[in-house]
Rosetta silent file (secondary structure, phi, psi, omega in degrees, C-alpha in Angstrom):
SEQUENCE: MEEKNFITNWIEILNTECVKSFPHDFEISCNCTNYNLPGKGLLIGQQFFGKIELIDAEGSEVLKVENYDVAKFIIYANRNKPKVVSVPVSHSIVKEMNRNYEVYLDSIIKRINSDFAKKFPGNKNFISAMDQIFKHLNLIRL
SCORE:     score description
SCORE:     0.000 S_00000001
   1 L     0.000  135.736  176.040    0.000    0.000    0.000 S_00000001
   2 L   -85.585  156.632  179.074    1.262    3.462   -0.849 S_00000001
   3 H   -58.372  -38.116 -179.788    1.062    6.333    1.627 S_00000001
   4 H   -58.777  -44.088  178.333   -1.366    8.129   -0.679 S_00000001
   5 H   -68.080  -36.895  177.098   -3.774    5.175   -0.481 S_00000001
   6 H   -59.391  -47.227 -179.725   -3.249    4.948    3.274 S_00000001
   7 H   -62.022  -47.801  179.229   -4.243    8.606    3.657 S_00000001
   8 H   -59.986  -42.731  179.695   -7.294    8.206    1.413 S_00000001
   9 H   -60.806  -45.261 -179.522   -8.340    5.077    3.304 S_00000001
  10 H   -69.017  -34.295  175.504   -8.160    6.821    6.691 S_00000001
  11 H   -61.753  -44.072  178.396  -10.081    9.825    5.408 S_00000001
  12 H   -64.232  -42.962  179.178  -12.836    7.453    4.276 S_00000001
  13 H   -58.952  -49.165 -176.833  -12.780    5.569    7.603 S_00000001
  14 H   -69.199  -35.072  175.152  -13.110    8.761    9.628 S_00000001
  15 H   -65.047  -39.511  178.711  -15.801   10.166    7.345 S_00000001
  16 H   -64.919  -38.686  179.428  -17.748    6.911    7.715 S_00000001
  17 H   -73.891  -11.104 -175.605  -17.407    7.080   11.506 S_00000001
  18 L    59.180   86.589  179.539  -18.682   10.688   11.453 S_00000001
  19 L   -51.887  135.233 -179.266  -15.958   12.614   13.261 S_00000001
  20 L   -60.799  148.675 -178.467  -17.325   14.179   16.435 S_00000001
  21 L  -101.703  130.104  176.694  -18.240   17.833   16.265 S_00000001
  22 L  -101.918  134.770    5.422  -16.793   20.327   18.718 S_00000001
  23 L   -92.626   -6.057 -169.644  -18.303   21.745   20.855 S_00000001
  24 H   -54.896  -43.019 -178.457  -21.682   20.033   20.263 S_00000001
  25 H   -81.026    0.393 -178.700  -20.551   16.475   21.008 S_00000001
  26 H  -126.466   13.825 -173.442  -18.643   17.651   24.109 S_00000001
  27 L   -65.473  145.222  171.215  -21.172   20.112   25.552 S_00000001
  28 L  -125.302  132.651 -178.304  -21.771   20.648   29.209 S_00000001
  29 L   -63.938  123.896 -178.219  -24.872   22.614   30.159 S_00000001
  30 L  -168.548  173.546  173.736  -23.769   26.074   31.306 S_00000001
  31 L   -76.066  140.793 -176.393  -23.981   29.825   30.740 S_00000001
  32 E  -130.926  158.629  171.375  -22.247   30.913   27.547 S_00000001
  33 E  -112.039  133.311  179.161  -20.980   34.009   25.783 S_00000001
  34 E   -90.802  136.778  175.912  -21.581   34.252   22.043 S_00000001
  35 E  -119.045  128.809  175.815  -18.770   35.313   19.728 S_00000001
  36 E   -81.825  133.421 -178.359  -19.465   36.414   16.157 S_00000001
  37 L  -121.186  161.253 -176.279  -17.061   34.877   13.646 S_00000001
  38 L   -82.167   -6.029 -178.831  -16.311   35.646    9.986 S_00000001
  39 L    77.227   28.268  176.333  -17.129   32.167    8.658 S_00000001
  40 L  -143.803  171.894 -177.070  -13.556   31.444    7.551 S_00000001
  41 L   -58.496  143.418  179.865  -10.426   29.806    8.922 S_00000001
  42 L  -127.406  154.600  176.417   -8.863   31.288   12.042 S_00000001
  43 E  -131.707  156.493  174.028   -5.462   31.105   13.704 S_00000001
  44 E   -82.903  127.017 -179.434   -4.209   32.042   17.134 S_00000001
  45 E   -97.646 -139.530 -176.608   -2.216   35.244   16.874 S_00000001
  46 E   -90.902  166.939  173.629   -0.246   37.217   19.431 S_00000001
  47 E   -99.347  128.065  178.104   -0.993   38.149   23.014 S_00000001
  48 E  -129.220  122.546  176.520   -1.617   41.855   23.578 S_00000001
  49 L    50.135   42.784  176.323   -2.263   43.376   26.986 S_00000001
  50 L    81.776    1.891  178.220   -3.342   40.028   28.444 S_00000001
  51 E  -113.900  149.040  178.685   -5.697   39.143   25.586 S_00000001
  52 E   -99.415  132.227 -178.308   -5.156   36.549   22.853 S_00000001
  53 E   -91.112  136.095  169.793   -5.717   37.635   19.277 S_00000001
  54 E  -107.455  130.923 -175.918   -7.506   35.437   16.737 S_00000001
  55 E  -124.635  161.172  174.458   -6.565   36.232   13.150 S_00000001
  56 L   -90.878 -177.918 -176.066   -7.635   35.119    9.675 S_00000001
  57 L   -63.038  -25.011  179.045   -5.282   33.644    7.044 S_00000001
  58 L   -83.862   -5.949  179.962   -4.315   37.131    5.857 S_00000001
  59 L    91.693    5.306  179.253   -3.217   38.088    9.376 S_00000001
  60 L   -79.931  136.566  178.942   -6.105   40.463   10.049 S_00000001
  61 E   -67.138  132.913  178.416   -7.411   40.511   13.592 S_00000001
  62 E  -106.759  -37.365 -170.269  -10.860   38.978   13.914 S_00000001
  63 E  -163.419  150.747  169.976  -11.312   38.822   17.671 S_00000001
  64 E  -119.439  134.716 -178.667   -9.543   39.190   21.019 S_00000001
  65 E  -125.085  166.278 -171.245  -10.341   36.751   23.819 S_00000001
  66 L   -64.375  -38.321 -174.142   -9.523   36.503   27.513 S_00000001
  67 L  -156.872  173.267 -176.253   -7.069   33.594   27.469 S_00000001
  68 H   -64.116  -35.614  179.868   -5.448   30.817   25.462 S_00000001
  69 H   -63.860  -40.528  176.922   -8.062   28.224   26.474 S_00000001
  70 H   -67.052  -39.002  177.423  -10.893   30.338   25.047 S_00000001
  71 H   -60.884  -45.875  177.508   -8.806   30.896   21.900 S_00000001
  72 H   -60.867  -43.832  179.769   -8.327   27.122   21.516 S_00000001
  73 H   -55.295  -47.523 -177.966  -12.041   26.556   22.116 S_00000001
  74 H   -67.195  -40.426  177.528  -12.941   28.957   19.313 S_00000001
  75 H   -61.478  -46.429  178.586  -10.364   27.461   16.925 S_00000001
  76 H   -62.628  -41.466 -177.752  -11.701   23.946   17.610 S_00000001
  77 H   -72.721  -16.533 -176.582  -15.319   25.124   17.251 S_00000001
  78 H   -84.093    8.787 -176.711  -14.505   26.898   13.978 S_00000001
  79 H   -52.025  -44.064 -178.229  -14.042   23.596   12.086 S_00000001
  80 H  -101.508   17.896  175.115  -17.196   24.120    9.998 S_00000001
  81 L    56.094   53.328  178.338  -16.815   27.910    9.841 S_00000001
  82 L   -70.196  161.494  176.807  -19.873   28.947   11.894 S_00000001
  83 L   -87.077  -21.368  179.593  -20.912   32.584   12.137 S_00000001
  84 E  -139.047  137.524  174.460  -21.459   32.358   15.922 S_00000001
  85 E  -125.040  132.088  176.233  -19.754   30.257   18.606 S_00000001
  86 E   -96.591  118.076 -178.336  -21.092   29.915   22.152 S_00000001
  87 E  -110.378  129.982  178.210  -18.243   29.671   24.658 S_00000001
  88 E   -55.650  142.976  177.820  -18.895   28.716   28.291 S_00000001
  89 L   -69.613  -37.363 -178.176  -18.391   31.560   30.745 S_00000001
  90 L   -72.607  121.511  179.064  -16.682   29.212   33.215 S_00000001
  91 H   -62.265  -36.455 -179.555  -12.971   28.847   32.477 S_00000001
  92 H   -66.091  -35.398  177.481  -12.916   25.391   34.089 S_00000001
  93 H   -69.858  -40.710  176.896  -15.666   24.174   31.732 S_00000001
  94 H   -58.411  -47.760  179.786  -13.799   25.588   28.717 S_00000001
  95 H   -61.530  -42.065 -179.192  -10.645   23.742   29.829 S_00000001
  96 H   -65.238  -43.956  179.293  -12.565   20.512   30.423 S_00000001
  97 H   -64.862  -42.309  175.933  -14.272   20.621   27.027 S_00000001
  98 H   -59.253  -47.145 -178.142  -10.948   21.371   25.297 S_00000001
  99 H   -61.145  -44.737  179.291   -9.274   18.525   27.182 S_00000001
 100 H   -62.121  -40.431  178.167  -12.052   16.054   26.289 S_00000001
 101 H   -66.904  -40.937  179.464  -11.839   17.028   22.617 S_00000001
 102 H   -65.908  -36.785  174.872   -8.048   16.728   22.645 S_00000001
 103 H   -61.899  -42.872  177.779   -8.290   13.247   24.196 S_00000001
 104 H   -61.181  -48.944  178.999  -10.671   12.327   21.375 S_00000001
 105 H   -61.684  -41.129  179.117   -8.310   13.727   18.702 S_00000001
 106 H   -62.677  -34.217  178.125   -5.345   11.982   20.334 S_00000001
 107 H   -66.815  -36.107  175.698   -7.230    8.670   20.184 S_00000001
 108 H   -65.299  -46.177 -179.524   -7.668    9.160   16.430 S_00000001
 109 H   -59.877  -42.980  179.688   -3.975    9.989   16.058 S_00000001
 110 H   -62.961  -42.217  178.399   -2.979    6.864   18.030 S_00000001
 111 H   -61.480  -45.573 -179.011   -5.175    4.624   15.858 S_00000001
 112 H   -67.358  -41.376  179.362   -3.724    6.057   12.674 S_00000001
 113 H   -61.176  -43.225  179.361   -0.162    5.899   14.038 S_00000001
 114 H   -61.344  -45.724  179.537   -0.587    2.250   14.992 S_00000001
 115 H   -65.866  -40.399  179.401   -1.897    1.373   11.535 S_00000001
 116 H   -62.127  -44.520 -179.603    0.846    3.426    9.848 S_00000001
 117 H   -62.787  -35.557  178.294    3.567    1.638   11.855 S_00000001
 118 H   -70.350  -41.441 -174.793    2.149   -1.757   10.811 S_00000001
 119 H   -83.464  -27.131 -177.111    1.874   -0.875    7.130 S_00000001
 120 L  -133.174   64.432 -177.995    5.080    1.162    6.835 S_00000001
 121 L   -58.916  134.176  178.714    7.581   -0.133    9.427 S_00000001
 122 L    80.655   -5.994 -179.604   10.548    2.192    9.790 S_00000001
 123 L   -78.024  135.315 -176.290    8.919    4.929    7.694 S_00000001
 124 L   -99.785   11.300 -174.647    9.336    8.404    9.174 S_00000001
 125 L   -93.628   17.022 -176.904    6.518   10.128    7.239 S_00000001
 126 H   -58.527  -45.205 -176.336    3.748    9.624    9.801 S_00000001
 127 H   -61.134  -40.651  177.970    3.497   13.309   10.726 S_00000001
 128 H   -63.552  -44.676  178.588    3.141   14.291    7.074 S_00000001
 129 H   -62.802  -44.529 -179.903    0.443   11.653    6.515 S_00000001
 130 H   -61.381  -44.408  178.673   -1.364   12.694    9.707 S_00000001
 131 H   -58.685  -41.213 -179.877   -1.246   16.358    8.677 S_00000001
 132 H   -66.536  -40.641  178.598   -2.798   15.516    5.309 S_00000001
 133 H   -63.909  -49.840 -179.119   -5.585   13.480    6.914 S_00000001
 134 H   -63.468  -40.355 -179.968   -6.377   16.193    9.465 S_00000001
 135 H   -62.347  -43.795 -179.935   -6.187   18.935    6.831 S_00000001
 136 H   -62.417  -36.709 -178.908   -8.619   17.091    4.559 S_00000001
 137 H   -88.907    0.766 -178.063  -11.067   16.620    7.462 S_00000001
 138 L    57.564   44.104  176.582  -10.477   20.211    8.643 S_00000001
 139 L  -105.410  145.819  178.348   -9.298   19.001   12.055 S_00000001
 140 L  -132.963  136.180  173.613   -6.788   20.854   14.204 S_00000001
 141 L  -120.661  110.546  179.593   -4.954   19.628   17.297 S_00000001
 142 L   -93.588    0.000    0.000   -3.374   22.468   19.284 S_00000001
C-alpha cells in the first residue's frame, strides 16, 4: 500500500465514523458568551495586553479573547466555519471541554499511528500523513 492510499483510506474511515463535532458532542450545560465569527479559517495570533488575538489567514485581527483556552475553544469550534460560537463563561468548563476534545483527537492519532507503523515499518513520514488526513477533514490539534 502506498502512503497516498493509506491517507485516502483513513479519510474514508473517519468520514464513515462521522468525526465528532466540537463543541456540540462535548457540551456541558452552562452559561455561555456568544462570539461572532467571519465564517472562515482562524489562527491564534499574538498576546496583547493580556488578551489573545484570533486572526484570519491574511493576518487580520478577527477577535480578542480573555485567554489561550478560550482561543483554543474557538479554533476547535470553527471547524465548519460557523458565524457564531457559544463559549462557556466558566474557564474550568472551557478547559474541560478542550481537554475532552483533545483526548478524542489523540485517540484518532494513536489509531492512525498504529496502523501506519504496521503498514510502513521504519517509515518516518507519519506526521506528514497525519497532517494531510487532518487537513482534509479540517481538524486541528493544538
